[in-house]
N, C-alpha and C positions, 0 to 999 in steps of 0.2 A: 587197210587202215593206214592213215598218214600221220599218226600221232608223233612218231619219232622225228620225221622230217619237219613237221610243223613246229615242234618244240625247239628243234635245232635252229630253225629259221627265226622264231620269235626271240630266242636267246641272242642270236647273232644280230638281229635287227635292233634289239635294245642296246647292244653293246655292253652287256653285263656278263660277268663270269657265271659259270655253273653254280658256284657257291652263293653268289648274290641272288641268282634265280631261286636257289634253294631257300634262302632266308625269306624271300618274298612270300613263298608258298609253304614254308615250314617243311621242306624236304631235305633229306640228307644226301650226301654225295653219291652214295650207293644207289639210292632210288633214282636220282637223276641220270646217272650213268646207265642204269638198266633201261630206263625209258628211252634214252637217246640211242642205245644199242639195240632197241626193239626186243629186249629180252623180258621186259615186263610192261604192263599197261597200268597207267595211273588209275586210282579209284575214282569213282564217279564224283566224289566230293572234291577231289583234286582237280579233275577236269572242269568242274563248275567254278572253282576259284580262278583257274587260269582263264577260262572263257569270260568270266566276269571282269577280270583285270584287263584283258585285252579287248573287251567289248566285241567278242565274236561268239557265235553260237557253238555249242558243243558239237553239233553236227559238222560244222565247218572245220573245227579243230581236229575232229577224228577222221573225216572222210574227204576233205578237199585239200589239195596241195596249195596252201596259202601263198607260197612263193611265186606260183605261176599266175596268180590273180593280179590284175592291174588294180582292182579295188576289192575290198571285202565288204559285204553287205552286213550291216550290224543289226541283227535281230529286228528286221523289217523297218529299220530306220534309214536315214539317208546314208549314202555310201561315203566312206572316207578312205584315203590311202593309208598304207602302213606307216608312212612318215607321220601321219596324224597320231598314230599310236605313240610314237616317240614324244611328241609334244604333250599328249595327254599323260603319259607316264611321268614326264618331267614335271608337269603341273601337279600331279598327285604327290610326287616327291617334295615339291616345294610346299604344298599344302600341309603335308605331314610335318615337315621341318617347322613351318609356321606354328602349327599346333603345339609341337614340342617346345618351341621358343616361348609361346604364351603360357604353357604349363609351367615352364621353368621360371618365367617372369612372375607369374602369380605366386609360385613357391617362394621366390626371393622377396617379394613384397610382404608375404606372410612372415617370413623370417625377420625381415627388417622391422616390421611392426612389433613382433615379439621382443626383439632386442631393444627397441625404443621403450616398449612398455616396461621391460625389466630395468632399463636404465632409469626410467622415471621413478620406479619403485625404490631403487637404490638411492636416487637423489632425494626423494621424499623422506626416506629413512635417515639419511645424513642430515637433512634440514631439521628433522625432529630431534636428532641427537644434539645438534648445535644449539637449537632453541632450549633444550633441557640444560645444557652446559651454561648457556647465558643466564637462564633462570637461577641456576645454582650460584653462579658468580654474583648475581645481583643480590641474592638473599644473604650471601656471606659478607658482602661489602657493607651492609646495613648495620 
């Protein structure tokens, strides 16, 4: 099995720390260390997440030394180089950031709308108070 070597290669190729890799796949330091030291094997669910993320088959992840390949065949799709994984990973990160930005923007628009609505209510209440005072003043002047 080539799991430890392949994980080390994928982490190094991505230029991410073990901690960042762990955050991507919801793994703690101990698990990653055990996988890289070949002292433990990832669960099938973890292998599936990693293979989906890097667009490689579980078979290649487990049995093929990815670093020695010039190209990785992606689940019977066209071949791409591992440099393409960096681009794809970067694209995914950008997409995720864009989604977060849009969610934050939508939240801020909602807050702004609520604040405006609250301000309009206060303004309307103030106008009503002033109209009542004016009405009182007009009736007392007569």
